[in-house]
Phi, psi and omega in degrees: 000126177290143180238130179233167180251123181297340184271350184240349180262149177265163176302316182297316180294321180296314180297316183294319186274329188240307184296311182295338181253007178053053187236122181285162174199158175264131185247115177276155179058035188279320187230024179296337182275352181288136169304326180301324182298328182266333189258334190277003177293339179257117179297331179297324178296314179298317181296319183289340185241028181227165176269150180271046179284160179289140174232156180269125187235144174223157178234006181230159175284136177237162173287135179261355184232027184298338180298337182257009178278162175301152188308314182291322177295315180301316181300317180293320180292320178296317179299316180295318179300318178296327181289322187268350175266146175212150175263120179225156176301140186302320182291328174294321177297316180299321177297318179292324182296327182276001181232132178087184181223008180287156182301138178202130184219134168249109183275140169056053172287127190267162178249002183283172182304128179086350180273164191304321187258018182308315185285350181255011184303324183277003173276351179236161184202196174279193178260162183307321181268354178221066181293330177245132184239146177293153181291124180295158182280322188237307184280158173292156181301325180222137171210145186245149176239118177250135192203169170213128175052056190251155171220133174244124186291167182306134178199177176219165175258126184278353177202153172075150177267147187231130164262105177281096192263124186264116183262313180227133179080174181236154180227145170262133182231135172249141180228145174232142182290155181275050185257180184295321182297315179297316182296316181295329179284320186272335186304311180297328178292317178300313185290322188261338183237312181099314176279148181240019173248157180051048184290137174283099184287345173289319179284326182236073186296339180296341181279348185295330185268001178290135181231105186276151166284143180232139174209159173246125181261111183270163176305131183097344178274165168223138175259123176278114180251104180289161178304144176077347182288131176288139175206146175236143190229130181228131175291145185291325183220191183267005183282167177292139178224157178222128176238142173239122176271120178252125187236153174214165190290137176286136175300148182302321185291340178274312183291338180262013182281098186282006170291337177275127179297329177293317178301316180299316182292317180295318182292325176298321177297317181293333180296341179260017182229183178291347180272009182305314179301319179294322179297315179296316178300318181298317180295313181296318180294321179297316178298316180294321180296313181293322177296316179298319179295323179293318180294320177298319178298319179295315181297317180295321178296314180295323179295316179296320179295323180289338181274350180289140180291000000 
């Protein structure tokens, strides 16, 4: 995993080196300037400055890709997910979070009007090299995950770029590229089982050759998770942790890159919706972008060769 410093890279260099190439990286010194980094270590502070709105809480691991499972598998996974999720007042959740050590997670606590973290919106921001971010296509610009002893199974984001920003506690993250090899290995597991942890490699031998990137995201760090990249997330210990996902819009040439099997599947879905024109535009723009980049590379190579004595 490449590691960069948020204080020394420019927005232009980050986009050119990572966003345009759909390449993840770990960013040090990413959110040290956030008020949240200094204040959210105390649950009482969060409780005193938040709304007691309902949040969705779970205490068990669920499948994150059940939508792509076979119908009978999907039905069972959906039923289980409904059983282990519950809506509870945010302050009750915080009280439970501060007691015990069993797994507990509130996914996607929002900062919008009426949501639990509305009053804490100004405790989070952009990154030093990206203080202003483009409006995401699907996800909210900011959403928080509060947890204890948590694991989130393998999944990907079907839209938008994500800075997984660590405010309290540390997380171990594994990532797999959105390429054909990963898809061919995981697809039968998704369809027949749904869960992607503790895979039976005898039953699914194609998964044996997968080699994930691994990183540990410490407080103050942010992990750049590009669109379509598979990732699984585990808290390092049983202590309370807080993550804030900061998102911005994926460039058209990346989201329309049909070399990725996930992109192909998502775009086929969009072709049957009102988003069909945007899906077609993304594919055409991606093809033109890659062709243009290839032509520029050829011209630069020929120019360098012509300058040799």
